TORPA-4810 file (N, C-alpha, C, O; in nm, 3 decimals):
<nodes>
NODE_1_4.382_-1.274_5.186_4.315_-1.389_5.244_4.192_-1.427_5.162_4.166_-1.546_5.140_X
NODE_2_4.115_-1.327_5.116_3.996_-1.353_5.038_4.031_-1.429_4.909_3.957_-1.518_4.866_X
NODE_3_4.146_-1.391_4.849_4.188_-1.456_4.725_4.218_-1.603_4.748_4.185_-1.687_4.664_X
NODE_4_4.281_-1.636_4.862_4.308_-1.776_4.894_4.177_-1.853_4.912_4.166_-1.968_4.871_X
NODE_5_4.079_-1.789_4.973_3.951_-1.856_4.990_3.889_-1.890_4.854_3.835_-1.999_4.836_X
NODE_6_3.898_-1.797_4.761_3.842_-1.820_4.628_3.916_-1.933_4.557_3.855_-2.017_4.491_X
NODE_7_4.049_-1.934_4.572_4.128_-2.042_4.509_4.093_-2.177_4.570_4.076_-2.276_4.498_X
NODE_8_4.084_-2.181_4.700_4.053_-2.308_4.766_3.910_-2.353_4.730_3.886_-2.472_4.708_X
NODE_9_3.819_-2.259_4.725_3.681_-2.292_4.685_3.681_-2.352_4.545_3.615_-2.453_4.520_X
NODE_10_3.753_-2.289_4.455_3.759_-2.340_4.317_3.822_-2.479_4.315_3.775_-2.567_4.242_X
NODE_11_3.927_-2.499_4.393_3.999_-2.626_4.395_3.917_-2.738_4.459_3.918_-2.851_4.411_X
NODE_12_3.846_-2.707_4.567_3.776_-2.811_4.642_3.629_-2.829_4.604_3.577_-2.940_4.613_X
NODE_13_3.563_-2.724_4.561_3.419_-2.731_4.539_3.381_-2.713_4.392_3.310_-2.797_4.335_X
NODE_14_3.428_-2.609_4.331_3.383_-2.576_4.196_3.418_-2.686_4.095_3.346_-2.706_3.997_X
NODE_15_3.528_-2.757_4.119_3.571_-2.862_4.026_3.475_-2.980_4.020_3.477_-3.056_3.923_X
NODE_16_3.390_-2.997_4.120_3.297_-3.111_4.120_3.158_-3.073_4.070_3.065_-3.153_4.081_X
NODE_17_3.143_-2.954_4.017_3.010_-2.908_3.973_2.949_-3.001_3.868_2.828_-3.020_3.868_X
NODE_18_3.030_-3.058_3.778_2.976_-3.148_3.676_2.922_-3.277_3.739_2.818_-3.328_3.697_X
NODE_19_2.994_-3.330_3.838_2.946_-3.449_3.909_2.814_-3.418_3.981_2.720_-3.497_3.978_X
NODE_20_2.809_-3.302_4.044_2.687_-3.261_4.114_2.571_-3.250_4.017_2.459_-3.291_4.048_X
NODE_21_2.597_-3.193_3.900_2.493_-3.178_3.798_2.443_-3.316_3.752_2.323_-3.339_3.746_X
NODE_22_2.536_-3.406_3.720_2.495_-3.540_3.672_2.412_-3.611_3.779_2.312_-3.677_3.747_X
NODE_23_2.452_-3.598_3.904_2.380_-3.662_4.013_2.241_-3.601_4.029_2.142_-3.673_4.042_X
NODE_24_2.233_-3.469_4.027_2.103_-3.401_4.037_2.014_-3.436_3.919_1.894_-3.458_3.936_X
NODE_25_2.072_-3.442_3.801_1.994_-3.475_3.682_1.943_-3.620_3.687_1.834_-3.649_3.639_X
NODE_26_2.022_-3.709_3.746_1.979_-3.849_3.760_1.859_-3.857_3.853_1.766_-3.935_3.829_X
NODE_27_1.858_-3.778_3.958_1.748_-3.781_4.054_1.625_-3.712_3.996_1.514_-3.765_4.004_X
NODE_28_1.644_-3.594_3.939_1.530_-3.512_3.894_1.485_-3.543_3.752_1.371_-3.517_3.715_X
NODE_29_1.576_-3.600_3.673_1.548_-3.628_3.532_1.502_-3.501_3.459_1.411_-3.504_3.376_X
NODE_30_1.566_-3.388_3.493_1.531_-3.259_3.435_1.657_-3.173_3.438_1.700_-3.131_3.546_X
NODE_31_1.715_-3.147_3.322_1.844_-3.077_3.318_1.835_-2.934_3.372_1.928_-2.888_3.438_X
NODE_32_1.726_-2.864_3.344_1.713_-2.727_3.394_1.704_-2.725_3.547_1.769_-2.644_3.612_X
NODE_33_1.625_-2.816_3.603_1.614_-2.826_3.749_1.748_-2.865_3.810_1.786_-2.814_3.916_X
NODE_34_1.820_-2.956_3.744_1.951_-3.000_3.794_2.049_-2.882_3.795_2.126_-2.867_3.890_X
NODE_35_2.046_-2.800_3.691_2.132_-2.681_3.687_2.097_-2.587_3.801_2.185_-2.531_3.866_X
NODE_36_1.968_-2.570_3.825_1.925_-2.483_3.936_1.975_-2.535_4.070_2.020_-2.458_4.155_X
NODE_37_1.969_-2.667_4.089_2.015_-2.727_4.215_2.164_-2.700_4.234_2.206_-2.659_4.342_X
NODE_38_2.242_-2.723_4.130_2.387_-2.702_4.141_2.417_-2.554_4.166_2.502_-2.521_4.249_X
NODE_39_2.349_-2.466_4.096_2.370_-2.323_4.117_2.334_-2.284_4.261_2.409_-2.211_4.326_X
NODE_40_2.221_-2.333_4.310_2.178_-2.305_4.447_2.281_-2.356_4.548_2.316_-2.287_4.643_X
NODE_41_2.328_-2.477_4.525_2.425_-2.537_4.617_2.557_-2.461_4.615_2.612_-2.430_4.721_X
NODE_42_2.609_-2.431_4.496_2.736_-2.359_4.487_2.725_-2.220_4.550_2.820_-2.172_4.612_X
NODE_43_2.610_-2.156_4.534_2.588_-2.025_4.596_2.590_-2.038_4.749_2.655_-1.958_4.817_X
NODE_44_2.520_-2.138_4.802_2.519_-2.160_4.948_2.659_-2.191_5.000_2.702_-2.140_5.103_X
NODE_45_2.729_-2.276_4.925_2.865_-2.313_4.967_2.957_-2.191_4.965_3.039_-2.174_5.055_X
NODE_46_2.944_-2.106_4.862_3.028_-1.987_4.854_3.000_-1.894_4.971_3.092_-1.841_5.034_X
NODE_47_2.871_-1.875_5.001_2.834_-1.787_5.112_2.884_-1.841_5.246_2.911_-1.763_5.337_X
NODE_48_2.896_-1.971_5.257_2.941_-2.034_5.383_3.078_-2.100_5.368_3.108_-2.196_5.438_X
NODE_49_3.160_-2.049_5.278_3.288_-2.113_5.246_3.381_-2.126_5.367_3.462_-2.219_5.373_X
NODE_50_3.371_-2.035_5.463_3.459_-2.043_5.580_3.425_-2.165_5.667_3.512_-2.218_5.736_X
NODE_51_3.299_-2.208_5.664_3.258_-2.325_5.742_3.285_-2.457_5.672_3.281_-2.562_5.735_X
NODE_52_3.313_-2.454_5.542_3.335_-2.577_5.467_3.461_-2.651_5.509_3.471_-2.772_5.493_X
NODE_53_3.557_-2.578_5.564_3.683_-2.641_5.602_3.667_-2.743_5.714_3.755_-2.826_5.736_X
NODE_54_3.556_-2.739_5.785_3.536_-2.835_5.894_3.497_-2.975_5.843_3.500_-3.072_5.919_X
NODE_55_3.460_-2.986_5.714_3.422_-3.115_5.658_3.545_-3.184_5.601_3.620_-3.126_5.523_X
NODE_56_3.566_-3.310_5.642_3.685_-3.381_5.596_3.672_-3.424_5.449_3.773_-3.438_5.380_X
NODE_57_3.548_-3.444_5.401_3.528_-3.483_5.261_3.421_-3.390_5.202_3.302_-3.418_5.208_X
NODE_58_3.467_-3.281_5.146_3.374_-3.179_5.093_3.292_-3.236_4.978_3.174_-3.203_4.963_X
NODE_59_3.354_-3.321_4.896_3.281_-3.379_4.782_3.163_-3.463_4.828_3.053_-3.451_4.776_X
NODE_60_3.187_-3.549_4.927_3.078_-3.632_4.980_2.969_-3.544_5.041_2.850_-3.570_5.024_X
NODE_61_3.012_-3.442_5.113_2.916_-3.348_5.173_2.835_-3.278_5.064_2.714_-3.261_5.078_X
NODE_62_2.901_-3.238_4.956_2.832_-3.171_4.844_2.733_-3.265_4.775_2.623_-3.224_4.738_X
NODE_63_2.772_-3.390_4.758_2.682_-3.487_4.695_2.560_-3.512_4.784_2.447_-3.521_4.735_X
NODE_64_2.582_-3.523_4.913_2.472_-3.543_5.007_2.379_-3.421_5.005_2.257_-3.436_5.005_X
NODE_65_2.437_-3.302_5.004_2.357_-3.179_4.998_2.278_-3.173_4.868_2.162_-3.130_4.867_X
NODE_66_2.339_-3.215_4.758_2.270_-3.219_4.628_2.150_-3.312_4.636_2.040_-3.277_4.592_X
NODE_67_2.171_-3.430_4.691_2.061_-3.527_4.706_1.948_-3.466_4.789_1.831_-3.478_4.752_X
NODE_68_1.983_-3.402_4.899_1.881_-3.344_4.987_1.802_-3.234_4.917_1.680_-3.228_4.929_X
NODE_69_1.871_-3.147_4.846_1.803_-3.039_4.774_1.709_-3.097_4.668_1.596_-3.051_4.652_X
NODE_70_1.757_-3.198_4.596_1.674_-3.262_4.492_1.548_-3.323_4.553_1.438_-3.304_4.501_X
NODE_71_1.565_-3.397_4.662_1.448_-3.459_4.724_1.354_-3.354_4.781_1.232_-3.372_4.779_X
NODE_72_1.409_-3.244_4.832_1.323_-3.134_4.877_1.243_-3.078_4.760_1.124_-3.049_4.775_X
NODE_73_1.308_-3.062_4.645_1.237_-3.012_4.526_1.126_-3.107_4.485_1.015_-3.064_4.452_X
NODE_74_1.155_-3.236_4.487_1.055_-3.335_4.449_0.936_-3.329_4.545_0.820_-3.329_4.502_X
NODE_75_0.966_-3.322_4.674_0.857_-3.313_4.773_0.780_-3.183_4.754_0.657_-3.182_4.760_X
NODE_76_0.851_-3.075_4.733_0.787_-2.944_4.718_0.694_-2.942_4.597_0.584_-2.887_4.603_X
NODE_77_0.738_-2.999_4.489_0.657_-2.999_4.367_0.554_-3.113_4.365_0.475_-3.126_4.272_X
NODE_78_0.558_-3.195_4.472_0.468_-3.310_4.484_0.473_-3.399_4.360_0.371_-3.448_4.310_X
NODE_79_0.597_-3.418_4.312_0.618_-3.504_4.197_0.626_-3.647_4.249_0.715_-3.679_4.328_X
NODE_80_0.535_-3.731_4.207_0.536_-3.870_4.251_0.607_-3.955_4.145_0.615_-3.918_4.028_X
NODE_81_0.656_-4.067_4.189_0.733_-4.153_4.100_0.655_-4.196_3.977_0.711_-4.209_3.869_X
NODE_82_0.524_-4.218_3.993_0.446_-4.263_3.877_0.439_-4.156_3.769_0.448_-4.189_3.651_X
NODE_83_0.425_-4.030_3.807_0.421_-3.926_3.706_0.560_-3.908_3.646_0.573_-3.875_3.528_X
NODE_84_0.663_-3.929_3.728_0.800_-3.925_3.677_0.817_-4.030_3.568_0.875_-4.004_3.462_X
NODE_85_0.766_-4.151_3.595_0.780_-4.260_3.499_0.706_-4.229_3.369_0.756_-4.259_3.261_X
NODE_86_0.588_-4.170_3.379_0.512_-4.134_3.259_0.587_-4.031_3.176_0.591_-4.040_3.054_X
NODE_87_0.646_-3.933_3.243_0.722_-3.830_3.172_0.843_-3.893_3.103_0.870_-3.864_2.987_X
NODE_88_0.915_-3.980_3.176_1.031_-4.046_3.116_0.989_-4.134_2.999_1.056_-4.137_2.896_X
NODE_89_0.877_-4.207_3.016_0.829_-4.295_2.910_0.799_-4.215_2.784_0.833_-4.256_2.673_X
NODE_90_0.735_-4.102_2.800_0.703_-4.016_2.686_0.828_-3.961_2.622_0.833_-3.940_2.501_X
NODE_91_0.930_-3.936_2.703_1.054_-3.879_2.650_1.155_-3.981_2.602_1.258_-3.943_2.547_X
NODE_92_1.128_-4.108_2.621_1.225_-4.210_2.582_1.258_-4.207_2.433_1.369_-4.241_2.394_X
NODE_93_1.162_-4.168_2.351_1.188_-4.165_2.207_1.296_-4.063_2.173_1.362_-4.075_2.069_X
NODE_94_1.316_-3.964_2.259_1.421_-3.865_2.236_1.560_-3.927_2.244_1.654_-3.877_2.182_X
NODE_95_1.573_-4.036_2.320_1.703_-4.097_2.337_1.741_-4.191_2.223_1.859_-4.217_2.202_X
NODE_96_1.644_-4.240_2.149_1.676_-4.337_2.046_1.749_-4.271_1.930_1.721_-4.156_1.894_X
NODE_97_1.841_-4.345_1.872_1.921_-4.293_1.763_1.937_-4.403_1.660_2.000_-4.505_1.686_X
NODE_98_1.878_-4.382_1.541_1.881_-4.483_1.437_2.017_-4.492_1.368_2.041_-4.585_1.292_X
NODE_99_2.106_-4.399_1.394_2.233_-4.393_1.322_2.339_-4.487_1.378_2.434_-4.520_1.308_X
NODE_100_2.324_-4.529_1.500_2.434_-4.603_1.559_2.385_-4.703_1.663_2.299_-4.672_1.745_X
NODE_101_2.442_-4.824_1.657_2.407_-4.925_1.757_2.452_-4.883_1.896_2.387_-4.914_1.995_X
NODE_102_2.564_-4.812_1.901_2.615_-4.766_2.030_2.514_-4.674_2.099_2.486_-4.690_2.217_X
NODE_103_2.460_-4.579_2.025_2.362_-4.488_2.083_2.234_-4.563_2.121_2.170_-4.531_2.221_X
NODE_104_2.198_-4.663_2.041_2.080_-4.743_2.071_2.101_-4.821_2.201_2.010_-4.830_2.284_X
NODE_105_2.221_-4.876_2.219_2.251_-4.951_2.341_2.254_-4.857_2.461_2.204_-4.892_2.568_X
NODE_106_2.313_-4.738_2.446_2.315_-4.641_2.555_2.173_-4.601_2.594_2.143_-4.585_2.712_X
NODE_107_2.089_-4.587_2.495_1.949_-4.553_2.521_1.881_-4.666_2.599_1.808_-4.641_2.695_X
NODE_108_1.906_-4.787_2.558_1.848_-4.903_2.625_1.896_-4.911_2.770_1.818_-4.941_2.860_X
NODE_109_2.024_-4.885_2.792_2.078_-4.886_2.928_2.013_-4.777_3.012_1.972_-4.802_3.125_X
NODE_110_2.002_-4.656_2.956_1.938_-4.545_3.029_1.794_-4.580_3.066_1.751_-4.555_3.178_X
NODE_111_1.720_-4.637_2.971_1.581_-4.674_2.997_1.574_-4.779_3.108_1.488_-4.773_3.196_X
NODE_112_1.664_-4.875_3.102_1.666_-4.981_3.204_1.697_-4.924_3.342_1.636_-4.964_3.441_X
NODE_113_1.792_-4.832_3.348_1.828_-4.770_3.476_1.711_-4.686_3.528_1.684_-4.685_3.648_X
NODE_114_1.643_-4.616_3.439_1.530_-4.532_3.480_1.417_-4.613_3.542_1.337_-4.558_3.618_X
NODE_115_1.408_-4.741_3.510_1.302_-4.826_3.564_1.333_-4.876_3.705_1.245_-4.930_3.773_X
NODE_116_1.456_-4.859_3.748_1.497_-4.910_3.880_1.432_-4.830_3.993_1.396_-4.714_3.975_X
NODE_117_1.417_-4.894_4.110_1.375_-4.819_4.228_1.478_-4.710_4.258_1.595_-4.724_4.225_X
NODE_118_1.434_-4.602_4.320_1.518_-4.483_4.339_1.652_-4.515_4.406_1.756_-4.467_4.361_X
NODE_119_1.651_-4.594_4.512_1.775_-4.623_4.585_1.874_-4.698_4.496_1.993_-4.666_4.495_X
NODE_120_1.825_-4.797_4.421_1.912_-4.873_4.331_1.968_-4.783_4.221_2.084_-4.794_4.183_X
NODE_121_1.882_-4.694_4.170_1.924_-4.601_4.065_2.038_-4.511_4.115_2.136_-4.491_4.044_X
NODE_122_2.024_-4.457_4.237_2.125_-4.368_4.291_2.256_-4.441_4.320_2.364_-4.391_4.290_X
NODE_123_2.246_-4.561_4.377_2.366_-4.639_4.407_2.440_-4.673_4.278_2.562_-4.660_4.270_X
NODE_124_2.365_-4.716_4.176_2.427_-4.753_4.048_2.492_-4.631_3.982_2.601_-4.641_3.926_X
NODE_125_2.426_-4.517_3.989_2.482_-4.395_3.930_2.613_-4.358_4.000_2.714_-4.332_3.934_X
NODE_126_2.612_-4.355_4.132_2.731_-4.315_4.205_2.847_-4.413_4.186_2.962_-4.373_4.175_X
NODE_127_2.816_-4.541_4.182_2.922_-4.643_4.171_2.970_-4.659_4.026_3.090_-4.650_3.999_X
NODE_128_2.878_-4.682_3.935_2.916_-4.718_3.798_2.940_-4.598_3.706_3.018_-4.608_3.611_X
NODE_129_2.876_-4.486_3.733_2.894_-4.370_3.646_2.995_-4.272_3.706_3.084_-4.224_3.636_X
NODE_130_2.981_-4.244_3.834_3.072_-4.149_3.899_3.198_-4.215_3.955_3.297_-4.147_3.981_X
NODE_131_3.195_-4.348_3.972_3.313_-4.419_4.020_3.341_-4.404_4.168_3.457_-4.416_4.210_X
NODE_132_3.239_-4.378_4.248_3.257_-4.363_4.392_3.285_-4.498_4.457_3.238_-4.602_4.411_X
NODE_133_3.363_-4.494_4.565_3.384_-4.615_4.645_3.259_-4.639_4.729_3.174_-4.551_4.743_X
NODE_134_3.248_-4.761_4.783_3.132_-4.791_4.868_3.130_-4.701_4.992_3.024_-4.661_5.038_X
NODE_135_3.248_-4.671_5.045_3.255_-4.585_5.162_3.203_-4.445_5.130_3.133_-4.384_5.210_X
NODE_136_3.240_-4.394_5.012_3.192_-4.261_4.971_3.041_-4.261_4.950_2.972_-4.166_4.987_X
NODE_137_2.990_-4.368_4.890_2.845_-4.378_4.867_2.772_-4.387_5.000_2.666_-4.327_5.018_X
NODE_138_2.829_-4.461_5.094_2.770_-4.473_5.228_2.759_-4.335_5.292_2.659_-4.303_5.356_X
NODE_139_2.862_-4.254_5.274_2.863_-4.120_5.332_2.761_-4.028_5.265_2.697_-3.946_5.331_X
NODE_140_2.745_-4.043_5.133_2.652_-3.958_5.059_2.507_-3.997_5.087_2.424_-3.911_5.118_X
NODE_141_2.477_-4.126_5.076_2.338_-4.172_5.087_2.297_-4.215_5.227_2.179_-4.237_5.252_X
NODE_142_2.393_-4.226_5.317_2.365_-4.269_5.454_2.297_-4.407_5.456_2.197_-4.429_5.524_X
NODE_143_2.356_-4.499_5.378_2.308_-4.637_5.370_2.425_-4.728_5.404_2.537_-4.705_5.358_X
NODE_144_2.401_-4.831_5.483_2.502_-4.929_5.522_2.566_-4.992_5.399_2.500_-5.014_5.297_X
NODE_145_2.697_-5.021_5.408_2.771_-5.076_5.294_2.712_-5.209_5.247_2.706_-5.233_5.126_X
NODE_146_2.668_-5.294_5.339_2.607_-5.421_5.298_2.482_-5.395_5.214_2.461_-5.460_5.112_X
NODE_147_2.400_-5.301_5.258_2.279_-5.266_5.182_2.316_-5.204_5.047_2.247_-5.227_4.948_X
NODE_148_2.424_-5.127_5.044_2.469_-5.068_4.917_2.506_-5.178_4.818_2.466_-5.174_4.702_X
NODE_149_2.583_-5.275_4.865_2.625_-5.385_4.777_2.504_-5.464_4.725_2.499_-5.501_4.608_X
NODE_150_2.409_-5.489_4.814_2.288_-5.561_4.774_2.210_-5.480_4.670_2.167_-5.534_4.568_X
NODE_151_2.193_-5.351_4.695_2.120_-5.265_4.600_2.191_-5.257_4.466_2.126_-5.260_4.362_X
NODE_152_2.324_-5.247_4.467_2.399_-5.241_4.342_2.388_-5.372_4.266_2.369_-5.373_4.144_X
NODE_153_2.401_-5.483_4.336_2.390_-5.613_4.272_2.252_-5.632_4.209_2.242_-5.677_4.095_X
NODE_154_2.148_-5.598_4.283_2.011_-5.610_4.229_1.991_-5.517_4.109_1.928_-5.556_4.011_X
NODE_155_2.043_-5.396_4.118_2.029_-5.300_4.009_2.097_-5.353_3.883_2.039_-5.349_3.774_X
NODE_156_2.219_-5.402_3.898_2.293_-5.454_3.782_2.221_-5.574_3.721_2.214_-5.586_3.599_X
NODE_157_2.169_-5.663_3.806_2.097_-5.780_3.754_1.972_-5.738_3.678_1.943_-5.792_3.571_X
NODE_158_1.898_-5.641_3.733_1.776_-5.594_3.666_1.808_-5.529_3.532_1.740_-5.554_3.433_X
NODE_159_1.912_-5.447_3.529_1.950_-5.380_3.404_1.996_-5.484_3.302_1.955_-5.479_3.186_X
NODE_160_2.080_-5.576_3.344_2.128_-5.682_3.254_2.011_-5.764_3.200_2.004_-5.793_3.081_X
NODE_161_1.918_-5.801_3.289_1.802_-5.879_3.248_1.715_-5.803_3.147_1.670_-5.859_3.048_X
NODE_162_1.694_-5.675_3.174_1.614_-5.591_3.086_1.679_-5.579_2.948_1.611_-5.585_2.845_X
NODE_163_1.810_-5.562_2.946_1.881_-5.549_2.819_1.875_-5.681_2.741_1.848_-5.681_2.621_X
NODE_164_1.901_-5.793_2.810_1.896_-5.923_2.743_1.757_-5.953_2.689_1.742_-6.004_2.578_X
NODE_165_1.655_-5.920_2.768_1.517_-5.941_2.724_1.489_-5.861_2.597_1.430_-5.913_2.502_X
NODE_166_1.529_-5.737_2.597_1.504_-5.650_2.483_1.584_-5.695_2.361_1.531_-5.701_2.250_X
NODE_167_1.712_-5.728_2.381_1.796_-5.771_2.269_1.748_-5.905_2.212_1.746_-5.923_2.090_X
NODE_168_1.710_-5.997_2.300_1.668_-6.130_2.255_1.529_-6.131_2.192_1.503_-6.210_2.101_X
NODE_169_1.439_-6.043_2.237_1.302_-6.046_2.190_1.265_-5.926_2.104_1.151_-5.914_2.059_X
NODE_170_1.359_-5.837_2.082_1.332_-5.718_1.999_1.270_-5.608_2.081_1.210_-5.631_2.186_X
NODE_171_1.286_-5.490_2.032_1.238_-5.371_2.106_1.092_-5.353_2.094_1.036_-5.258_2.150_X
</nodes>
């Protein structure tokens, strides 16, 4: 029986660890912290694996738990958005790549997304990067579908505007 539990855990939970990491990293903007969050979550899920079967969508539950742990970390460390922005601004030069226009455009997109309000950033990440449906995002973020669509639309417009401004007027 224990072996079946391990197989089911691997099939249902462990396979989404990369999605959980990307989501945590988007929120925290810190790969080491994101790894810690995923490790902490997978450990908790493993310890409580018998209770996981009661959730109809384990992936959505895991994404919601990831979001909660990340926000708890942010609150615990008293990291405010302004200091987050300063750190990202200082680190933006790490993303630039003189070798390829593709990498330059990816960098520009990342910078534009990083400037978005937190809710828009999370909705855009889940929808456009992870490919979640609106229903799945609603379950993860606990936001009404109409509000999700509005936030995604505003996020996309802001990113598009930022990219056009930069491309048209130079970096």
